[in-house]
N, C-alpha and C positions, 0 to 999 in steps of 0.2 A: 458588679461594676460594669460588666460587659453590657448588660441591658441598658444602663445609663448612657453608654457610649453609642449604642445602636439606636437610641431614641431620636437622634438627629438624622438618621438614614431615612430616606423616602420609604414609606410604609411601616416605619417604626420597628420595634424589636419583635414584632409578631411574626412567627414562623408562617410562611405562605406557600401555597401549592404552585410550583414552578416547574412541573415535569415536562421536559421538552417534547416527548412523544405525544402528549395530550394537548399541549398549548402550542400548536403549529400553524394556526391561521395567520400569524404575523411573525416577523423576526423579533423574537423576545430578547435577543441580545442587545437590541437597540433601546430597550425599555430601561428606565432609571432604577438603580439600586434594588431595594426590596419592593419590586413593583406590585401594584394592587390589581384587583379585578377590574376596577374602573380604567386603569391604565391599559389593560389588555383589551377591553371592549372598545375603548376609544381608538386604540391603534388599528384594530380590525375595521372599525367603522371608517377610518380615514382612507382606506383603500379597498374595502370589501364590498361584497354584494349583500343584499338584504338577508339572504339565507345564512351567510357567514356571520353577519352581525348577530342574528338571533342565536346561532350556534355558540358564539362567543359569550353572549350574555347568559346562556344556560350552562356554560361550562364552570368548572371549579378553578379555572386559571386565575391565580392571584388572590384567591380567597384565603382567609386564615385557615390553617390546617384543621382547627376544631370544627370548621363548617363544611369541610370537604366530604363529599359522598352523601349529602342529604338530598340531592336531586332537585333542589330548588322548590320542592313542594312543602306542604305542611309536615311538621314533625310526627313521628309515629303515634305519640299519645293524642295528638289532635285528631288524627285519622280514626283512632279508636273511639273518641268521643263523638265524632260525626257518625260513625257506624252504629253507635248506640243511641243516636238521636238526641245527644246532649250538646248543649252549647259549649264550645271549648273555653270561652273566657270565664264562665261562671264556675264558682267553687262552692261546694257545700260545706257548711260548719257541721258540728256534732249533732245538731238538732235536725239536720236535713234540710234546712231552709237555704235558700239561694242567697249567698253572701253578696254577690254582685247586684242583686235586686233589693238589698236591705235598705 
């Protein structure tokens, strides 16, 4: 029932990263409810310099907790595919043929 009640809150029922020590480029206390990454970046952009805006965009601030810590780059398995010279989007079936190219 709590999730249904939270669904109307800005940012919804999703648990988000709001760590004060990490999200200090703007006054996060002025952001609405369960603020999002976009809210944070927009607030920084409203009064920040280009370097701060970039830092805010690359931060985890306001992102869903399941996305925190990924560093904004490709996921680990994509990096493994790249290192092996394999296209990340293609998947092989049991016969070894490229499913994406079928």
